[in-house]
C-alpha positions in Angstrom: 0.0 0.0 0.0 2.8 2.3 0.9 4.5 1.5 -2.4 1.3 2.4 -4.3 1.1 5.8 -2.5 4.8 6.4 -3.3 4.3 5.5 -6.9 1.2 7.8 -7.2 3.1 10.7 -5.6 6.1 10.2 -8.0 3.7 9.9 -10.9 2.0 13.2 -9.9 5.4 15.0 -9.6 6.4 13.6 -13.0 3.2 14.8 -14.6 3.7 18.3 -13.1 7.3 18.4 -14.4 6.1 17.4 -17.9 3.4 20.1 -17.8 6.1 22.7 -16.8 8.5 21.5 -19.5 6.0 21.4 -22.4 5.8 24.9 -24.0 2.5 26.7 -24.3 0.8 26.4 -27.6 2.3 28.9 -30.1 0.4 32.1 -30.3 -1.6 31.4 -27.1 -3.4 34.6 -26.0 -2.4 36.4 -29.3 -5.0 37.9 -31.6 -4.7 39.7 -35.0 -6.8 42.7 -35.7 -8.8 42.8 -39.0 -6.8 44.2 -41.9 -8.9 47.1 -43.3 -9.4 48.0 -46.9 -6.8 50.7 -47.6 -4.6 52.4 -50.1 -0.9 52.3 -49.2 1.8 54.6 -50.7 4.6 53.1 -48.7 6.4 49.8 -49.2 5.0 48.2 -46.0 1.7 47.0 -44.7 1.1 47.4 -40.9 -0.5 44.5 -39.1 -1.7 44.9 -35.5 -3.1 42.8 -32.7 -3.1 42.0 -29.0 -1.1 39.8 -26.7 0.0 39.7 -23.1 2.4 42.6 -22.4 6.0 41.7 -23.1 5.2 38.5 -25.0 7.2 37.7 -28.1 4.7 37.2 -31.0 5.6 35.1 -34.0 3.4 36.4 -36.8 3.6 34.7 -40.2 2.9 36.5 -43.5 2.8 35.4 -47.1 2.5 37.4 -50.3 2.2 35.4 -53.5 1.1 36.1 -57.1 -2.6 35.7 -58.0 -6.1 37.1 -57.2 -8.0 35.4 -54.4 -11.8 35.1 -54.9 -12.5 33.0 -51.8 -10.6 33.3 -48.5 -11.7 29.8 -47.3 -10.0 28.2 -50.2 -6.6 29.9 -49.4 -4.4 27.2 -47.8 -1.1 27.8 -46.0 2.0 26.0 -47.4 3.4 23.9 -44.5 6.9 24.4 -45.9 6.5 28.2 -46.0 9.7 29.9 -44.9 11.2 26.5 -44.1 14.7 27.7 -45.1 14.5 30.9 -43.0 13.2 28.9 -39.9 16.0 26.4 -40.3 18.4 29.3 -39.7 16.4 30.5 -36.7 14.9 33.5 -38.5 11.4 34.3 -37.3 9.2 37.4 -37.9 8.8 38.3 -34.3 7.5 41.4 -32.5 7.0 42.1 -28.8 3.8 43.1 -27.2 3.8 46.6 -25.7 2.8 47.6 -22.2 -0.7 48.2 -23.4 -0.9 44.6 -24.6 -0.8 45.5 -28.3 1.7 44.6 -31.0 2.4 45.8 -34.5 4.3 44.3 -37.4 5.4 46.2 -40.6 5.6 43.6 -43.3 7.3 44.4 -46.6 5.1 44.2 -49.8 7.5 46.0 -52.1 7.1 43.7 -55.1 8.6 45.4 -58.2 6.2 43.8 -60.7 2.7 45.4 -60.9 -0.2 43.0 -60.6 -2.6 41.1 -58.3 -1.4 39.3 -55.3 -2.8 37.5 -52.3 -1.7 38.5 -48.8 -2.1 36.1 -45.8 -1.2 36.7 -42.2 -1.5 34.3 -39.3 -0.2 33.4 -35.9 2.4 30.7 -35.9 0.8 27.3 -35.2 -2.7 28.8 -35.5 -3.7 28.5 -39.1 -7.3 29.1 -38.3 -6.4 32.7 -37.3 -5.4 33.5 -40.8 -6.6 36.7 -42.5 -6.6 36.9 -46.3 -6.6 40.0 -48.4 -6.2 40.9 -52.0 -3.3 43.2 -52.9 -3.2 45.1 -56.2 0.2 46.8 -56.9 0.5 49.5 -59.6 2.8 52.5 -60.2 2.1 56.2 -60.0 4.4 59.0 -61.1 8.1 58.9 -60.1 8.1 55.2 -59.4 5.7 55.5 -56.4 3.9 52.2 -55.7 0.1 52.4 -55.2 -0.9 49.4 -53.2 -4.7 48.6 -52.8 -5.7 46.2 -50.0 -9.2 44.8 -50.3 -11.4 41.7 -49.5 -11.2 38.4 -51.5 -13.7 38.4 -54.3 -14.1 42.2 -54.5 -13.1 44.5 -57.4 -11.2 46.9 -55.2 -11.1 48.6 -51.7 -14.3 49.9 -50.1 -14.0 52.9 -47.9 -16.4 54.3 -45.3 -15.2 57.8 -46.0 -14.4 59.8 -49.1 -11.2 58.9 -51.0 -8.1 60.3 -49.3 -6.3 63.3 -50.9 -2.8 63.5 -52.3 -1.3 64.4 -48.9 -1.7 60.8 -47.7 1.6 60.0 -49.3 3.3 62.6 -47.0 1.5 61.5 -43.8 2.1 57.8 -44.5 5.8 58.3 -45.0 6.5 60.6 -42.1 7.6 59.2 -38.8 8.9 60.7 -35.5 10.5 58.9 -32.6 7.8 58.9 -29.9 8.5 61.2 -27.0 11.5 62.9 -28.8 9.7 66.3 -29.2 11.0 66.7 -32.7 8.9 68.8 -35.0 10.7 69.5 -38.2 9.2 71.0 -41.4 10.5 71.7 -44.9 10.5 74.7 -47.2 8.7 74.4 -49.6 6.0 72.9 -47.4 5.8 69.4 -48.8 2.9 68.5 -46.5 0.7 70.6 -49.0 2.0 68.8 -52.1 1.9 65.2 -50.9 5.7 65.1 -50.5 6.3 66.3 -54.0 8.8 69.0 -55.1 10.0 69.9 -58.6 13.6 69.9 -59.8 15.0 73.4 -59.7 13.6 74.1 -56.2 15.8 74.3 -53.2 15.0 72.2 -50.1 15.5 73.5 -46.6 14.6 72.2 -43.1 13.6 74.2 -40.0 11.8 73.7 -36.7 12.3 71.9 -33.4 15.0 69.2 -32.9 16.0 67.7 -29.5 17.2 70.3 -26.9 20.9 70.2 -26.2 21.7 67.9 -29.2 23.0 68.4 -32.7 21.2 67.4 -35.9 22.4 65.3 -38.8 20.2 65.1 -42.0 20.8 62.0 -44.2 19.3 62.1 -47.8 19.4 59.1 -50.0 17.8 57.4 -53.0 17.8 53.6 -53.5 17.8 51.6 -56.7 15.3 48.8 -57.3 17.8 46.3 -55.9 18.1 48.3 -52.6 21.5 49.8 -53.1 22.0 53.5 -52.5 22.4 55.4 -55.8 22.6 58.7 -54.0 23.6 59.5 -50.4 24.4 62.8 -48.7 24.6 63.9 -45.1 24.3 67.6 -44.0 25.1 68.9 -40.4 22.4 71.4 -39.4 23.1 73.9 -36.6 20.7 74.2 -33.6 20.7 76.4 -30.5 20.6 75.1 -26.9 16.8 74.6 -27.1 17.1 72.4 -30.2 15.7 75.0 -32.6 17.5 75.1 -36.0 19.3 78.5 -36.1 20.8 78.4 -39.7 19.1 78.6 -43.1 18.8 74.8 -43.0 19.4 74.4 -46.7 19.8 70.7 -47.6 19.8 71.0 -51.4 20.2 74.1 -53.6 18.2 74.8 -56.7 21.2 73.8 -58.9 21.6 70.6 -57.0 18.0 69.4 -57.4 18.2 70.1 -61.1 21.0 67.6 -61.4 19.4 64.9 -59.4 17.4 62.0 -60.9 13.7 62.4 -60.4 12.1 59.8 -58.1 11.7 58.9 -54.5 14.2 60.1 -51.8 14.4 59.2 -48.1 15.3 61.8 -45.5 16.3 61.1 -41.9 16.9 63.9 -39.4 18.9 62.3 -36.6 19.6 63.8 -33.2 22.7 63.2 -31.1 26.0 64.6 -29.8 28.8 65.4 -32.3 30.6 62.2 -31.5 27.4 60.1 -31.8 26.5 61.6 -35.1 30.0 61.1 -36.4 29.8 57.4 -35.6 26.3 57.2 -37.0 27.3 58.8 -40.3 29.9 56.1 -40.7 27.6 53.2 -39.8 24.6 54.2 -42.0 26.8 54.1 -45.0 27.2 50.4 -44.4 24.1 49.4 -42.5 21.5 51.9 -43.9 18.4 52.9 -42.0 18.3 49.6 -40.1 21.0 50.9 -37.9 18.9 54.0 -37.0 15.9 51.9 -36.0 18.1 49.7 -33.9 19.5 52.7 -32.0 16.4 54.9 -31.9 16.4 55.1 -28.1 19.9 56.7 -28.1 19.5 58.8 -31.3 15.9 59.7 -32.0 15.0 60.8 -35.5 12.3 62.1 -37.8 12.0 60.5 -41.2 10.3 61.7 -44.4 10.0 60.6 -48.0 9.9 63.1 -50.9 9.2 62.7 -54.6 11.4 64.8 -56.8 9.4 65.5 -60.0 10.3 66.9 -63.4 8.9 70.5 -63.6 5.6 70.9 -65.4 3.1 73.7 -66.3 -0.5 73.3 -67.6 -3.4 75.3 -68.8 -6.8 75.1 -67.2 -10.0 74.7 -69.4 -8.2 73.2 -72.3 -10.0 70.6 -74.5 -8.1 68.8 -77.2 -5.3 71.4 -76.7 -7.7 74.2 -77.7 -8.5 77.2 -75.5 -12.0 78.7 -75.9 -12.5 81.0 -78.9 -12.2 84.7 -78.3 -13.3 87.8 -80.2 -10.7 90.1 -81.7 -10.2 93.2 -79.5 -11.2 91.4 -76.3 -9.0 90.6 -73.3 -8.3 86.9 -72.9 -8.0 85.5 -69.3 -5.7 82.4 -69.0 -5.2 80.3 -65.9 -3.3 77.1 -65.0 -1.4 75.1 -62.5 2.3 74.1 -62.0 4.7 72.4 -59.6 7.2 75.2 -59.9 8.0 77.0 -56.7 5.8 79.8 -55.5 7.2 83.2 -56.5 8.6 82.0 -59.8 7.9 84.3 -62.8 6.5 82.8 -66.0 6.4 84.1 -69.6 3.4 84.0 -71.9 3.9 84.2 -75.7 1.2 84.3 -78.4 2.1 84.0 -82.1 0.3 83.0 -85.4 0.2 79.3 -86.0 0.7 79.4 -89.8 2.6 82.6 -90.7 6.3 82.5 -91.9 8.6 84.3 -89.5 5.8 84.3 -86.9 8.3 85.6 -84.2 7.9 89.0 -85.8 4.2 88.9 -84.9 4.6 87.6 -81.3 2.9 89.1 -78.3 4.8 88.5 -75.0 3.7 88.9 -71.4 6.4 88.6 -68.8 6.5 88.6 -65.0 3.5 86.2 -64.5 3.8 85.0 -60.8 3.3 81.5 -59.6 1.0 81.6 -56.6 1.2 79.3 -53.6 -1.7 76.9 -53.2 -2.7 73.3 -53.6 -1.8 73.0 -56.4 0.3 76.1 -57.2 -1.3 78.2 -59.9 -0.8 81.1 -62.3 -3.1 83.5 -64.2 -2.4 86.0 -67.0 -4.3 88.3 -69.4 -3.4 89.6 -72.9 -5.1 92.1 -75.2 -6.0 90.7 -78.7 -6.3 94.1 -80.2 -2.7 94.1 -81.4 -3.2 90.9 -83.5 -5.3 89.9 -86.4 -7.7 86.9 -86.6 -7.0 83.2 -87.0 -5.4 80.5 -85.0 -2.6 81.3 -82.6 -0.2 79.3 -80.5 -0.2 80.2 -76.8 2.8 79.1 -74.7 3.4 79.5 -71.0 6.9 78.7 -69.9 9.6 79.1 -67.3 12.2 81.8 -68.4 15.0 79.2 -68.0 13.1 76.8 -70.2 12.8 73.9 -67.7 9.0 73.6 -68.2 6.4 74.8 -70.7 2.9 74.1 -72.0 1.3 75.1 -75.3 -2.3 75.4 -76.5 -4.2 76.8 -79.6 -6.7 79.6 -79.5 -9.0 80.9 -82.3 -9.3 84.7 -82.5 -12.3 85.6 -84.7 -13.7 88.9 -85.9 -17.0 89.6 -84.2 -18.2 91.5 -87.3 -18.6 88.3 -89.2 -20.1 86.4 -86.3 -23.7 85.1 -86.4 -25.7 86.0 -83.4 -28.9 84.3 -82.2 -31.9 86.5 -83.2 -35.3 86.7 -81.7 -38.0 84.9 -83.6 -39.7 87.0 -86.4 -36.9 89.6 -86.5 -34.5 90.8 -89.1 -31.0 92.1 -88.3 -29.4 94.6 -90.7 -25.8 95.7 -90.6 -23.6 97.9 -92.8 -19.8 98.1 -93.1 -17.2 100.3 -94.5 -14.5 98.4 -96.5 -11.0 99.5 -97.3 -10.9 99.2 -101.1 -7.3 98.2 -101.1 -6.9 95.8 -98.1 -10.5 94.7 -98.1 -10.4 95.0 -94.3 -13.5 96.3 -92.4 -12.8 99.9 -91.3 -16.0 100.5 -89.3 -19.2 98.7 -88.5 -22.3 100.8 -88.6 -24.7 99.5 -85.9 -28.3 99.3 -86.9 -30.5 102.2 -85.7 -33.6 101.8 -83.6 -35.8 102.4 -86.7 -34.0 100.3 -89.2 -31.9 97.8 -87.3 -34.6 95.3 -86.3 -37.8 95.3 -88.3 -40.8 93.2 -87.2 -42.1 90.8 -89.8 -45.6 92.3 -89.4 -44.4 95.7 -90.4 -42.7 94.3 -93.5 -46.0 92.6 -94.5 -48.0 95.8 -93.9 -45.6 97.9 -96.0 -45.6 95.3 -98.8 -49.4 95.2 -98.8 -49.6 99.0 -98.9 -47.3 99.1 -101.9 -49.5 96.5 -103.7 -52.7 98.5 -103.1 -51.1 101.7 -104.3 -49.9 99.9 -107.4 -53.3 98.4 -108.1 -55.0 101.8 -107.8 -52.5 103.3 -110.2 -53.3 100.6 -112.8 -57.1 101.3 -112.5 -56.7 105.0 -112.9 -54.5 104.5 -116.0 -57.1 102.2 -117.6 -59.9 104.7 -117.0 -58.0 107.3 -119.0 
């Protein structure tokens, strides 16, 4: 009996030890938040969820070619990431003090097309979330990534479509609690992070008090290598406020750069720290900054350097609305050139030899600030004849221009809408040599517009008089 009790006690202890030694089921207590329909202009998709504070979460993700019409039919490959796992590489993230976690997963596929994105907790395939991902390209190589439900044609939003500034907000990050509040001139928050070549770029605002500031600007190739890299030391006062002009790139420098996407990191630290950081980021890139964010907080941005452009407003098939000779033509348009730039407007005949001799030029047309930047100009058509003219708006340095056609007509030959039962009479004086119209004699109140009834009455009266004359003649 005593042996039985001893055996049972040992068995209980063994069971407890086994229970302690067996790890908890992977992902226990971890949840994934729903992935919402969205448009992403960055290269990463953020996935969030909950877990006990401090717990390491292993979150699996998969992105493969093809459109998903039914999430239930999407199966997870058991050998997915087998090679990475064999090397001990896992996509982990740690739950924060508020029991939430977030994982930024790269979806920077270079080939546009339809893809299927799957995210799940390791060992819990039933937790998987499936979304369609459509990747396309906008200007300057910016990826537009649409995330939406399987079987749908595209993302569905509860609110109105987001404006262009989403690109700026999605790509701006500040180390939490650093107090950094840096801005650019020109204000790229108004242009969705876009500036045109030929504009200077300067930084100003609040950095970290008592620390220096190093700004790193770089551009990556499609393979991830830096094809442009530059660092600029920016002076600050004791409170961390930038006390220099903060110029990062001059007008001439942006003209020489390739258009496209550039990353900017404004890094805070002591002179020695920033000297060491400058050496390390050349080798390790931005990964080093994120790994040492606690020691050297930073603010990051992404800008799009665009080729300069100008456009006309109200142009259909490259034609401006017709205008009467002698009138004043009002022209408007938009541009990405810097505010305060001065444009030049030229108007010349479209089919006249040596048309430069007949050109009308308007200079000093300002570019106004706005979203987008805009311009407006007027010119008097009295100095020109009639016909088709080429209208060109351009930058004096020739870095951007736009052209359109306008038809200037002589109102003397125009056909106006007349009231019913009216007759319009006009007379003109013609130069016998040039055949040009010298003056137009407007119709008088008595003769200009004659009602039809009056004409009929007058015709009838003439007929009666003529008939009476015939009768009198026969009686003789």
